[in-house]
C-alpha positions in Angstrom: 57.1 117.5 144.6 60.5 119.2 144.0 60.7 122.9 143.2 60.9 123.8 139.6 64.6 124.2 138.7 65.8 127.7 138.1 69.5 128.0 137.5 71.5 130.6 139.3 73.3 133.4 137.5 76.5 132.1 135.8 79.8 133.9 135.6 81.4 131.1 133.6 83.7 130.0 136.4 83.9 126.3 137.3 82.8 127.2 140.8 79.5 128.7 139.4 78.9 125.6 137.3 79.4 123.4 140.4 76.9 125.7 142.3 74.4 125.2 139.5 75.0 121.4 139.6 74.3 121.4 143.3 71.1 123.4 142.9 69.9 121.2 140.0 70.5 118.1 142.2 68.6 119.7 145.0 65.7 120.3 142.6 65.7 116.6 141.7 67.0 117.2 138.2 70.0 114.9 138.0 70.3 115.3 134.2 70.8 119.1 134.6 73.2 118.5 137.5 75.4 116.2 135.4 75.3 118.7 132.5 76.6 121.4 134.9 79.3 119.1 136.2 80.5 118.6 132.7 80.6 122.3 132.1 82.4 122.8 135.4 85.0 120.2 134.3 85.5 122.0 131.0 85.9 125.4 132.7 88.2 123.9 135.3 90.7 122.8 132.7 92.0 126.3 132.4 92.5 126.6 136.1 94.8 123.7 136.7 94.8 120.3 138.2 93.3 121.2 141.6 90.2 122.6 139.9 89.9 119.5 137.7 90.3 117.3 140.7 87.6 119.1 142.7 85.2 118.9 139.8 85.9 115.2 139.4 85.4 114.6 143.1 82.1 116.5 143.0 80.9 114.6 139.9 81.7 111.2 141.5 79.9 112.2 144.7 76.9 113.3 142.6 76.9 110.0 140.9 77.1 108.1 144.2 74.2 110.1 145.7 72.1 109.5 142.5 72.7 105.7 142.8 71.8 105.7 146.5 68.6 107.7 145.8 67.6 105.5 142.9 68.1 102.4 144.9 66.1 103.7 147.8 63.3 104.8 145.5 63.2 101.5 143.8 63.0 99.7 147.1 60.2 101.9 148.3 58.4 101.5 144.9 58.5 97.7 145.3 57.1 97.9 148.8 54.4 100.1 147.4 53.6 97.6 144.6 53.4 94.8 147.3 51.0 96.8 149.5 48.9 97.8 146.5 48.5 94.2 145.4 47.3 93.3 148.9 44.7 96.1 148.8 46.6 98.3 151.3 46.3 101.5 149.4 47.2 103.9 152.2 50.4 102.0 152.9 51.1 101.7 149.2 50.7 105.5 148.8 53.0 106.1 151.7 55.7 103.9 150.0 55.3 105.7 146.7 55.6 109.1 148.4 58.8 107.8 150.0 60.1 106.8 146.6 59.2 110.3 145.2 61.2 111.9 148.0 64.3 110.2 146.4 63.3 110.6 142.8 60.8 113.4 142.5 60.7 113.3 138.7 59.6 109.7 138.5 56.5 109.4 136.2 56.0 105.7 137.0 55.8 106.3 140.7 53.5 109.3 140.3 51.2 107.2 138.2 51.3 104.4 140.8 50.5 106.8 143.6 47.6 108.1 141.5 46.2 104.6 141.3 46.2 104.5 145.2 44.4 107.9 145.3 41.8 106.6 142.9 41.2 103.5 145.0 40.6 105.9 148.0 38.3 108.0 145.9 40.7 111.0 146.1 40.2 112.2 142.5 41.9 115.5 143.1 45.2 114.0 144.3 45.1 111.4 141.5 44.6 114.1 138.9 47.5 116.1 140.3 49.8 113.1 140.2 48.8 112.2 136.7 49.3 115.8 135.4 52.7 115.8 137.0 53.6 112.4 135.5 52.4 113.6 132.0 54.6 116.8 132.3 57.6 114.6 133.0 56.7 111.8 130.5 54.0 112.9 128.0 53.7 109.4 126.5 52.8 107.6 129.8 49.5 106.3 128.8 48.5 105.0 132.2 48.9 108.5 133.6 46.5 109.8 131.0 44.1 106.9 131.6 44.1 107.4 135.4 43.9 111.2 134.9 40.8 110.7 132.8 39.3 108.5 135.5 40.0 111.2 138.0 38.4 113.8 135.8 35.3 111.6 135.4 35.1 111.2 139.2 35.3 115.0 139.5 32.4 115.2 137.0 34.6 116.9 134.3 33.8 114.7 131.3 35.0 117.2 128.7 38.4 117.3 130.4 38.5 113.5 130.5 37.6 113.4 126.8 40.4 115.8 126.0 42.9 113.8 128.0 41.9 110.6 126.3 42.0 112.2 122.9 45.6 113.5 123.5 46.6 110.1 124.8 45.2 108.2 121.8 47.6 110.1 119.6 50.5 108.7 121.7 49.5 105.1 122.0 52.1 102.6 120.9 50.1 99.4 121.4 46.6 98.1 120.6 46.0 97.3 124.2 46.7 100.9 125.3 44.3 102.2 122.6 41.6 99.7 123.6 41.7 100.7 127.3 41.4 104.3 126.4 38.6 103.8 123.9 36.8 101.7 126.6 37.1 104.5 129.1 36.0 107.0 126.5 32.8 105.1 125.9 
């Protein structure tokens, strides 16, 4: 999993904002990277056309890298889905891990990898992936469901009940609610 993003000190220059954008991208936080690119562009305006051109070039390159990583992650996720459907859980997990290397803050892929870990009876890994997915996307009900399954395998029923109770408050469909209530029982 990518390191937690901690922005460097800022002096307000367009160069420091680009440095922050690069660090955010390295931490897998493309949203923050784009935000810093926009701040760099705004700060560059006072420094002339060359600064604006460099910021624009950097932003375009950032966007290209984002698209390439997203495409690679989606291809790996699809391969993981195929392997999972064929019962090849170790291979599926490897593909999901590859997808996460390209998009580390992908709650869907973390939740899918947790399903592989559960199939292999690796409750600790499944729980870690579910907790990460829920930090990224608190309303991902499947992550809560699989996290509760992992907690039950770890013989932590109170933790499972708490995870289910929290997820029940976020359910948007009757099917989600029914699966959680069934697990709760």
